[in-house]
C-alpha beads as a LAMMPS data file, in Angstrom:
LAMMPS data file: protein, C-alpha beads

130 atoms
129 bonds

1 atom types
1 bond types

-500.0 500.0 xlo xhi
-500.0 500.0 ylo yhi
-500.0 500.0 zlo zhi

Masses

1 110.0

Atoms # bond

1 1 1 205.813 -384.576 157.663
2 1 1 209.071 -386.509 157.214
3 1 1 208.860 -387.568 153.926
4 1 1 208.300 -383.269 153.302
5 1 1 212.032 -383.264 154.144
6 1 1 213.267 -385.695 152.468
7 1 1 213.327 -385.800 149.412
8 1 1 215.118 -388.981 148.200
9 1 1 212.542 -392.226 148.923
10 1 1 214.263 -395.575 149.974
11 1 1 213.532 -397.079 146.560
12 1 1 215.268 -394.583 145.078
13 1 1 218.208 -394.759 147.408
14 1 1 218.916 -398.693 146.435
15 1 1 219.228 -397.181 142.940
16 1 1 221.625 -394.236 143.970
17 1 1 223.354 -396.543 145.346
18 1 1 224.189 -399.309 142.847
19 1 1 224.295 -396.491 140.040
20 1 1 225.212 -393.248 141.606
21 1 1 227.341 -392.072 138.380
22 1 1 223.448 -391.787 137.147
23 1 1 222.445 -390.260 140.051
24 1 1 225.095 -387.266 139.723
25 1 1 224.916 -386.842 136.533
26 1 1 221.474 -386.123 136.415
27 1 1 221.273 -384.227 139.815
28 1 1 224.801 -382.257 139.639
29 1 1 225.799 -382.069 136.049
30 1 1 229.111 -384.457 137.789
31 1 1 230.245 -386.802 134.893
32 1 1 231.950 -389.599 137.485
33 1 1 232.206 -393.379 136.939
34 1 1 230.460 -395.689 139.490
35 1 1 234.150 -397.450 140.064
36 1 1 235.692 -393.713 140.741
37 1 1 232.929 -392.878 143.129
38 1 1 232.785 -395.946 145.341
39 1 1 236.949 -395.486 145.436
40 1 1 236.631 -391.480 146.492
41 1 1 233.718 -392.659 149.193
42 1 1 236.028 -395.696 150.562
43 1 1 238.732 -393.322 150.556
44 1 1 237.298 -391.319 152.744
45 1 1 235.766 -393.557 154.815
46 1 1 238.751 -395.186 155.061
47 1 1 240.689 -391.555 155.971
48 1 1 238.332 -391.186 158.913
49 1 1 238.845 -394.053 160.042
50 1 1 242.911 -393.748 160.359
51 1 1 241.964 -390.308 162.344
52 1 1 239.131 -391.449 164.429
53 1 1 242.226 -394.293 165.772
54 1 1 244.730 -391.607 166.222
55 1 1 242.760 -389.306 168.067
56 1 1 240.876 -391.668 170.600
57 1 1 244.646 -393.948 170.547
58 1 1 246.236 -394.071 173.987
59 1 1 249.330 -391.774 174.998
60 1 1 252.297 -392.666 176.704
61 1 1 253.013 -390.645 179.639
62 1 1 256.744 -390.140 180.252
63 1 1 257.440 -390.927 183.376
64 1 1 261.254 -389.753 185.404
65 1 1 262.410 -393.070 185.560
66 1 1 262.338 -393.298 181.461
67 1 1 265.186 -390.306 181.262
68 1 1 268.945 -390.774 181.834
69 1 1 270.190 -390.939 185.046
70 1 1 273.415 -388.801 184.304
71 1 1 273.908 -386.178 186.365
72 1 1 274.524 -382.819 183.898
73 1 1 276.308 -379.643 185.966
74 1 1 274.107 -377.141 186.787
75 1 1 270.828 -378.867 184.207
76 1 1 273.322 -377.618 180.864
77 1 1 272.756 -379.860 178.004
78 1 1 276.207 -382.517 178.003
79 1 1 279.089 -381.802 176.043
80 1 1 280.113 -385.037 175.853
81 1 1 279.089 -386.521 172.797
82 1 1 278.879 -390.483 173.931
83 1 1 275.874 -388.833 176.345
84 1 1 274.071 -387.010 173.533
85 1 1 273.864 -389.742 171.797
86 1 1 272.234 -392.220 174.684
87 1 1 270.088 -388.752 174.858
88 1 1 269.353 -388.687 171.920
89 1 1 268.498 -392.640 171.247
90 1 1 266.328 -392.449 174.031
91 1 1 264.530 -389.943 172.115
92 1 1 264.297 -392.035 169.427
93 1 1 262.324 -394.768 171.758
94 1 1 260.155 -391.864 173.871
95 1 1 258.311 -391.473 170.195
96 1 1 258.701 -395.418 168.709
97 1 1 261.602 -395.334 166.386
98 1 1 262.927 -397.978 168.024
99 1 1 265.246 -399.040 164.826
100 1 1 266.825 -395.706 165.284
101 1 1 267.474 -395.826 168.572
102 1 1 268.963 -399.552 167.986
103 1 1 271.230 -398.586 165.798
104 1 1 272.751 -395.534 167.583
105 1 1 273.280 -397.928 170.874
106 1 1 275.219 -400.306 168.624
107 1 1 276.830 -397.998 167.462
108 1 1 277.829 -396.706 170.748
109 1 1 279.036 -400.186 172.476
110 1 1 281.138 -400.415 169.544
111 1 1 283.224 -398.000 171.507
112 1 1 284.777 -397.473 175.100
113 1 1 281.779 -396.038 177.248
114 1 1 282.117 -396.054 180.683
115 1 1 280.087 -397.666 183.749
116 1 1 277.358 -394.927 183.854
117 1 1 277.947 -395.062 180.156
118 1 1 276.699 -398.615 180.341
119 1 1 274.236 -398.476 183.000
120 1 1 272.438 -396.062 180.363
121 1 1 272.580 -398.461 177.235
122 1 1 271.563 -401.243 179.514
123 1 1 268.432 -399.025 180.162
124 1 1 268.213 -398.501 177.093
125 1 1 267.975 -401.861 175.743
126 1 1 265.424 -402.898 178.411
127 1 1 263.426 -400.760 176.901
128 1 1 263.432 -401.281 173.438
129 1 1 262.732 -405.106 174.553
130 1 1 259.558 -403.944 176.207

Bonds

1 1 1 2
2 1 2 3
3 1 3 4
4 1 4 5
5 1 5 6
6 1 6 7
7 1 7 8
8 1 8 9
9 1 9 10
10 1 10 11
11 1 11 12
12 1 12 13
13 1 13 14
14 1 14 15
15 1 15 16
16 1 16 17
17 1 17 18
18 1 18 19
19 1 19 20
20 1 20 21
21 1 21 22
22 1 22 23
23 1 23 24
24 1 24 25
25 1 25 26
26 1 26 27
27 1 27 28
28 1 28 29
29 1 29 30
30 1 30 31
31 1 31 32
32 1 32 33
33 1 33 34
34 1 34 35
35 1 35 36
36 1 36 37
37 1 37 38
38 1 38 39
39 1 39 40
40 1 40 41
41 1 41 42
42 1 42 43
43 1 43 44
44 1 44 45
45 1 45 46
46 1 46 47
47 1 47 48
48 1 48 49
49 1 49 50
50 1 50 51
51 1 51 52
52 1 52 53
53 1 53 54
54 1 54 55
55 1 55 56
56 1 56 57
57 1 57 58
58 1 58 59
59 1 59 60
60 1 60 61
61 1 61 62
62 1 62 63
63 1 63 64
64 1 64 65
65 1 65 66
66 1 66 67
67 1 67 68
68 1 68 69
69 1 69 70
70 1 70 71
71 1 71 72
72 1 72 73
73 1 73 74
74 1 74 75
75 1 75 76
76 1 76 77
77 1 77 78
78 1 78 79
79 1 79 80
80 1 80 81
81 1 81 82
82 1 82 83
83 1 83 84
84 1 84 85
85 1 85 86
86 1 86 87
87 1 87 88
88 1 88 89
89 1 89 90
90 1 90 91
91 1 91 92
92 1 92 93
93 1 93 94
94 1 94 95
95 1 95 96
96 1 96 97
97 1 97 98
98 1 98 99
99 1 99 100
100 1 100 101
101 1 101 102
102 1 102 103
103 1 103 104
104 1 104 105
105 1 105 106
106 1 106 107
107 1 107 108
108 1 108 109
109 1 109 110
110 1 110 111
111 1 111 112
112 1 112 113
113 1 113 114
114 1 114 115
115 1 115 116
116 1 116 117
117 1 117 118
118 1 118 119
119 1 119 120
120 1 120 121
121 1 121 122
122 1 122 123
123 1 123 124
124 1 124 125
125 1 125 126
126 1 126 127
127 1 127 128
128 1 128 129
129 1 129 130
């Protein structure tokens, strides 16, 4: 019964693998070279592997300790541009874009910072070095 369902026998399968262009030309009237077929199959397999790695990659949970300690008045967005830049650097770190965060931190260090801002910058530097 299985052989009745399976139209391609294993001896034919070896021929199809070694010369897929001939099989596709006969069965489906597709005019592709063997190299084009191999490249397409490899590209599809790499895509599937990449997607599966992305699906099963562990996601890092953002903890409260990862967020800046600066207290805002009534939970509004800070009007201080230095605090906004510190928050932006922190967001870049959480997104895994350490290079962008590092450049923001380096620019901030050139400015005069308060003690609390320096403390936050040091926390961000530690997160970058992890």
